[in-house]
C-alpha positions in Angstrom: -7.6 64.7 67.0 -6.7 66.3 63.4 -3.4 65.7 63.0 -5.1 61.9 62.3 -5.9 63.9 59.5 -2.1 64.9 58.7 -1.7 68.4 56.5 1.1 68.9 54.2 1.1 72.9 55.2 4.1 73.9 52.4 1.5 72.2 49.4 -1.8 72.9 50.7 -0.7 76.9 50.9 0.4 77.3 47.6 -2.7 75.8 46.0 -4.6 78.6 48.0 -2.2 81.3 46.9 -1.6 81.8 50.6 2.7 82.2 52.2 3.2 78.7 54.0 4.0 81.1 56.7 0.3 82.1 57.3 -1.0 79.0 56.4 1.3 77.7 59.6 0.4 80.2 61.5 -3.4 79.1 61.2 -3.0 76.1 61.2 -1.1 75.8 64.3 -3.7 78.3 66.3 -6.3 77.7 65.3 -7.2 74.6 62.7 -5.3 71.9 65.2 -6.4 71.1 68.6 -2.6 71.7 69.4 -3.0 75.1 72.4 -6.3 72.3 73.4 -4.0 69.6 74.4 -1.6 71.8 76.2 -4.3 74.1 78.6 -6.0 70.4 78.9 -2.7 68.9 80.4 -2.6 65.9 77.2 0.3 67.2 75.2 3.9 68.7 77.2 3.3 66.7 80.0 5.4 64.6 81.1 9.4 65.9 81.8 12.5 64.7 83.9 14.4 66.3 85.6 17.8 66.9 85.0 19.7 67.1 88.6 23.4 67.9 89.2 24.6 64.7 91.0 26.7 66.7 93.4 24.4 70.0 94.8 21.5 68.1 94.2 19.7 70.7 92.3 17.6 70.3 89.1 19.2 72.4 86.5 16.6 72.1 83.7 14.2 69.3 82.1 13.8 67.5 79.1 10.6 66.4 77.7 9.4 62.7 77.1 7.2 64.4 73.2 6.1 60.5 73.5 5.1 57.4 75.2 2.6 55.4 74.0 2.3 51.9 76.5 -0.1 51.0 73.0 2.7 51.5 70.2 5.0 48.7 72.4 5.8 45.4 70.8 7.7 42.4 71.0 10.9 43.6 68.9 11.9 47.6 69.1 14.5 49.5 67.5 16.3 52.3 69.5 17.6 55.2 66.8 18.7 58.7 67.5 17.7 62.1 65.3 18.8 65.0 65.6 15.4 67.5 65.0 16.8 71.3 64.7 20.1 70.9 66.2 19.4 68.7 69.5 19.6 65.3 69.9 16.8 62.4 70.5 16.0 58.7 70.9 13.3 57.2 69.5 11.8 53.5 70.4 10.1 52.4 67.4 7.7 49.1 67.2 9.9 47.0 64.1 6.4 45.3 63.3 4.3 48.3 63.6 7.0 51.2 62.4 5.2 53.7 65.2 6.8 55.7 68.0 6.7 54.5 71.5 9.1 56.7 72.3 10.4 59.8 71.7 12.4 62.2 74.4 15.1 64.9 73.9 18.0 63.2 75.1 20.6 60.4 74.3 22.1 60.3 77.3 21.1 56.9 79.7 20.7 57.7 82.5 17.4 60.5 81.4 16.2 57.7 79.6 15.9 56.0 81.9 13.5 57.8 84.1 11.7 58.7 80.8 11.1 55.1 79.6 9.0 54.7 83.4 6.4 56.9 81.5 5.6 53.7 79.4 5.1 51.5 82.5 5.5 47.9 82.9 5.0 46.8 79.5 8.3 47.1 77.8 9.0 43.7 80.3 7.6 42.7 76.9 9.7 43.4 74.7 11.6 40.6 73.6 14.3 42.1 71.2 15.6 45.2 70.9 18.4 46.8 68.0 20.6 49.7 68.2 23.8 50.7 67.2 26.7 50.8 69.2 26.8 53.3 71.6 27.8 52.9 75.4 24.4 55.2 76.3 22.2 53.3 73.9 24.2 49.4 74.6 23.5 50.6 78.7 20.3 51.7 78.6 18.9 48.6 77.3 21.0 45.9 79.4 19.9 48.2 82.4 16.1 48.5 81.3 15.4 45.3 79.7 17.5 42.3 81.4 15.8 40.0 79.4 15.7 41.0 75.7 17.7 39.8 73.8 20.2 43.1 72.7 21.1 42.9 69.1 23.3 45.5 67.4 22.6 47.0 63.9 23.8 45.3 61.1 24.5 48.2 59.2 26.2 50.2 61.8 29.0 47.2 62.0 29.2 46.5 57.8 29.7 50.7 57.9 33.3 49.9 60.4 34.7 47.1 57.8 34.3 49.2 54.8 35.8 52.2 56.5 38.7 49.8 57.5 38.6 49.2 53.6 38.1 53.6 53.3 41.5 54.1 55.1 43.7 50.9 53.0 42.4 53.7 49.4 43.2 57.0 51.1 46.4 55.5 52.7 47.4 54.4 49.3 46.2 57.9 47.6 47.6 59.7 50.5 51.4 57.9 49.5 51.2 58.9 45.6 50.1 62.0 46.7 52.8 62.6 48.4 56.1 60.7 45.9 54.7 63.5 43.2 57.1 67.0 43.2 55.2 69.6 44.7 55.5 71.5 41.7 53.6 69.5 39.9 51.0 68.9 42.1 48.9 71.9 41.4 49.6 71.0 37.5 47.7 68.1 37.1 49.7 65.7 35.9 49.0 62.6 33.8 50.2 60.9 36.3 48.2 62.7 39.4 44.5 62.2 37.1 45.6 58.5 36.5 46.6 56.7 39.6 44.8 59.2 42.2 41.8 59.4 40.2 41.1 56.0 39.5 41.3 55.9 43.7 38.3 58.2 44.1 36.3 56.3 41.4 36.5 53.1 43.4 35.3 54.6 46.3 31.8 53.6 46.2 32.7 50.5 44.2 34.4 48.8 47.2 31.3 48.8 49.2 29.7 46.4 46.7 30.2 43.0 45.2 31.5 42.3 42.6 28.9 41.0 40.5 27.1 44.5 41.0 30.4 45.8 38.3 29.7 46.5 35.2 32.3 46.2 32.9 34.1 49.3 33.0 33.9 49.5 36.5 35.3 45.6 37.0 38.1 46.5 34.3 38.9 49.4 36.6 39.3 47.4 40.0 41.1 44.6 38.0 43.9 47.5 37.0 43.5 49.0 40.5 43.9 45.2 42.2 47.1 44.5 40.3 48.3 47.7 41.2 47.9 47.7 44.9 47.2 44.3 46.2 46.6 45.4 49.7 43.2 47.0 48.3 42.2 44.6 46.9 43.2 42.0 50.2 41.2 44.6 52.3 38.0 44.6 49.8 38.4 40.9 50.0 38.6 41.0 54.1 35.5 43.1 53.5 33.3 40.7 51.4 34.1 37.7 53.3 32.4 39.1 56.7 29.6 40.1 54.3 29.2 36.8 53.3 29.6 35.7 57.2 26.9 38.0 58.1 24.8 37.3 55.5 21.0 36.2 57.0 21.3 32.9 55.1 23.2 31.8 58.1 20.7 32.1 60.8 19.9 27.7 60.1 23.6 27.7 61.7 24.6 26.8 65.2 26.2 29.3 66.4 29.4 27.5 67.4 29.7 27.2 64.2 29.0 31.1 63.0 32.0 32.1 66.2 33.9 29.3 64.5 33.0 31.2 60.8 34.1 34.5 62.8 37.5 33.5 65.0 38.6 32.3 60.6 37.6 35.6 60.2 40.1 37.1 62.2 42.6 35.1 61.4 42.8 36.5 57.9 43.0 39.9 59.2 45.3 39.3 61.3 47.6 37.1 59.0 46.6 40.5 55.9 49.0 43.0 58.5 46.4 46.1 57.3 46.3 47.8 60.3 43.2 49.9 59.4 41.4 46.6 60.3 43.1 46.9 63.5 40.4 49.0 65.2 37.3 47.1 63.2 38.6 43.6 64.9 38.6 45.0 68.2 35.1 46.7 68.1 34.3 43.5 66.8 35.3 41.3 69.4 33.7 43.6 72.0 30.7 43.6 70.7 30.9 39.9 69.7 27.5 38.7 71.2 25.1 41.0 70.4 26.4 41.4 66.9 26.6 37.4 66.7 22.5 37.9 68.4 21.6 39.0 64.3 21.3 35.6 63.5 18.4 34.6 65.9 16.0 37.4 64.6 17.5 38.8 61.6 16.7 42.2 63.4 18.1 45.8 62.0 17.1 49.4 62.7 16.5 49.8 58.6 13.3 50.1 59.5 14.2 52.5 62.3 16.4 54.8 59.5 12.9 54.2 57.4 11.3 56.2 59.8 14.4 58.7 60.3 13.7 59.9 56.5 10.1 59.8 56.7 10.1 62.4 59.9 12.6 63.8 57.7 10.5 64.8 54.4 7.8 65.2 57.1 9.3 68.1 58.5 10.5 69.6 55.0 7.4 69.6 53.5 6.1 71.4 56.6 7.2 74.6 56.5 9.9 73.3 58.7 11.1 73.8 62.3 9.7 76.9 63.5 8.6 76.0 67.0 9.5 72.2 68.1 7.2 72.0 70.3 4.5 72.5 68.0 6.4 70.3 65.6 7.4 67.4 67.9 3.2 67.6 68.4 2.7 67.0 65.0 5.3 64.1 64.8 3.5 62.3 67.5 -0.1 62.7 66.3 1.2 61.6 62.9 4.2 58.8 63.8 2.6 57.6 66.9 
């Protein structure tokens, strides 16, 4: 198959002096095996019916673009990817980075039908990481009842950091409302100093203090003195980050749970309302979040795979034909 030697259409077109559109057409219709594979049933042959639950009428079909049992391993990642404004679900191997399953749907009921094309090999999966999407969690629990489900660490940390950013934004809102309306457009000294300082702190609030330089440390010291609530929120996020560190994998589960409960108490005592939704989310998914300490598995490789797919599409004249683009993605990434 020609995709074993991936072609960067945009680069090759520039070297040869052709328009990318021209080379793309040649590659799709003559140089690749795309049309032959379609005609002989080696591509675009796996479909799932979308049925109206009330009438039983088949409304449409969803395509399983990749279903390769040989790429299923013990540790897998489940993630979503938007391609050409369509949402795809991608199941990839944590160890090899190869895609085992890709379908143009994120709905659990459709994924359950599509995953059957992988056969019994999915029973070999020991752990799977995913985000907190209810459809993905339900899918994993139903299809992989024996696998260890791990909520992706970076998604959880995003919730925690978002709580800190909510505190920052509330402070900015309070300051802005104190400034007389006539002076809001004039950018007076108070607006520049206080609001701009808070704006600069956005990225710093997601970093450890050891990552700040001297100027940044001075800025944050000034802000924390002015707004103690912001410092409390920042420290809560850093405490959770320390609890979530992979160095804690050696600790017994009871110890890990105890430290998490202590963090809950800190949040409660802080009385920072922006953290309430965050705590509820962590409590709801507590078991699957703590499972991280058994496998230290995240969706980092899946996110990198998403980035590679995005660059691949960008370097290859975009998505002019979704089916052909998925054909190339299948050949290169699975």
